[in-house]
C-alpha positions, -999 to +999 in steps of 0.1 A: +475-321-292+438-314-284+418-300-315+410-268-294+445-263-287+455-229-302+492-240-302+483-274-320+498-262-355+515-232-354+551-221-345+556-193-322+546-155-334+578-141-316+571-105-332+536-105-317+551-120-283+579-096-281+553-068-283+537-077-250+570-086-234+600-067-245+622-090-221+619-118-244+637-100-272+672-108-259+666-145-261+651-148-297+676-159-321+673-167-360+673-208-365+698-211-395+683-246-406+648-234-407+652-194-412+628-190-382+630-175-350+634-197-319+650-193-284+673-218-267+648-242-248+675-253-225+678-219-210+654-214-180+651-176-182+643-179-221+616-201-214+602-181-185+600-151-205+582-171-236+557-183-208+553-148-197+547-136-235+522-166-241+501-161-210+498-123-217+492-123-254+469-156-257+453-159-221+447-123-210+470-120-179+488-086-168+518-102-158+534-135-146+564-141-129+584-171-116+608-172-088+645-188-095+644-227-089+608-234-095+593-255-123+586-237-154+558-254-171+554-256-211+520-238-219+510-257-248+510-291-229+495-277-200+464-263-218+461-295-233+453-309-202+427-284-194+409-290-227+406-327-220+391-318-186+368-297-203+355-326-225+353-350-194+327-324-177+311-313-205+276-323-192+281-307-160+260-278-147+274-242-149+294-227-129+322-250-129+343-252-101+377-270-100+405-281-078+443-280-089+464-303-065+499-289-063+494-255-079+530-247-077+545-209-078+535-210-116+496-215-108+494-226-145+465-248-144+445-226-120+452-197-145+445-216-176+412-231-161+399-197-153+412-178-184+402-204-209+368-217-196+361-193-170+360-219-143+362-209-106+395-226-094+411-236-061+448-241-059+466-258-033+501-268-025+523-278+005+552-256-003+547-222+014+570-204-011+549-218-038+519-205-023+531-171-020+543-170-057+509-184-067+491-158-048+512-131-063+506-145-098+469-145-092+468-109-080+483-097-113+449-101-131+416-089-116+397-119-132+421-144-115+416-125-082+378-127-087+374-165-096+403-182-080+416-191-045+450-202-033+452-224+000+484-238+019+482-274+027+499-280+061+495-315+062+517-334+038+499-368+047+469-357+031+458-347-005+421-336-002+416-334+037+420-299+049+415-285+014+379-298+004+357-285+034+323-300+045+301-279+023+324-279-006+316-294-042+342-297-070+331-308-105+368-321-109+403-323-094+435-321-113+472-329-106+505-331-123+521-355-097+558-355-087+575-376-111+608-388-095+615-409-064+644-389-053+667-357-057+692-381-074+666-395-099+657-363-110+693-347-114+703-379-133+674-373-157+680-337-161+717-347-168+706-369-196+681-345-212+714-317-213+734-344-228+708-349-254+709-311-263+745-311-265+750-291-232+776-300-206+767-313-168+781-278-157+752-263-172+725-283-153+697-262-141+664-278-142+635-258-128+615-274-098+616-275-061+616-310-041+578-311-039+574-304-074+596-328-088+599-359-064+583-378-034+588-410-017+580-439-042+574-413-071+546-412-092+532-445-085+530-441-050+517-408-050+488-417-072+481-448-055+477-425-023+456-401-042+432-428-052+428-442-020+421-410-002+397-397-030+372-424-018+368-403+013+354-375-009+333-394-034+303-373-028+322-340-031+340-345-065+326-353-098+358-363-113+392-369-103+420-364-127+457-367-130+484-367-156+504-404-156+537-399-170+549-435-169+528-458-187+542-490-167+524-471-137+488-477-151+483-512-143+488-506-105+464-477-107+437-496-126+439-523-104+433-499-074+404-482-090+387-515-097+391-527-062+374-493-051+347-498-078+354-466-094+345-459-130+377-445-148+390-438-182+425-432-197+431-405-223+465-408-243+482-375-249+509-366-271+530-333-272+558-332-298+579-364-290+565-368-255+538-390-248+518-389-214+480-398-204+454-384-182+437-408-159+401-398-147+379-416-122+347-413-106+322-428-083+290-416-091+295-405-129+302-422-161+326-413-191+312-412-226 
């Protein structure tokens, strides 16, 4: 994890987390192998309450909620992305303004960007329910209400158009793109994860709406479209960034960025056994 990530070397302090969110207590059990407290990470309700506790305890939120069936993000890896973006834009003049593409109901990047670095954030999404839930999460905490804005993207064909207005300038954009190519692809992957955890197929219950988990062409096609459309906003965005889960997609993205004569960098990220990477590109700035 990133050196500034407060979650990098420590296990969860469940005693402190329970103090700020009593609902977490019913999900905390003793791991007999390590003699330490833990939760069942395959239980969506347990993970939601853990996230709420982490956001209240470490990041100054008054409350945070997630409707049933929406993607529940792991806080430690999400804040990692925020720290790497901060490294990329470290020479930019403050105040910093960022755009979160696909804010989701959880609004996690918008929240963390504001609460960790005091950035002004805009979050957008094509799902109306996500927008409503994200706005509710923003409204719980005054600092978020003051420094963030949630926008509904009504045009599914466009990523930036309709969100970035003529007089806007964003120091960066960020995105955790839809990973799967279809609902069947997502369900198959979730079933395998539960099997690895020793859970039965009847227990299948991965969080996430259609727009959060899959799109035609999956991650590769979504990011190729994002790169192509980013060229129209080259003077209004300092750095475009996105997570890339599948390593095999990188060569296609690099080819497209070279064709557009964009500067780019790829940053490897590792969270436990999971490896991913961050790709960032710019038409008018360099990477150090």
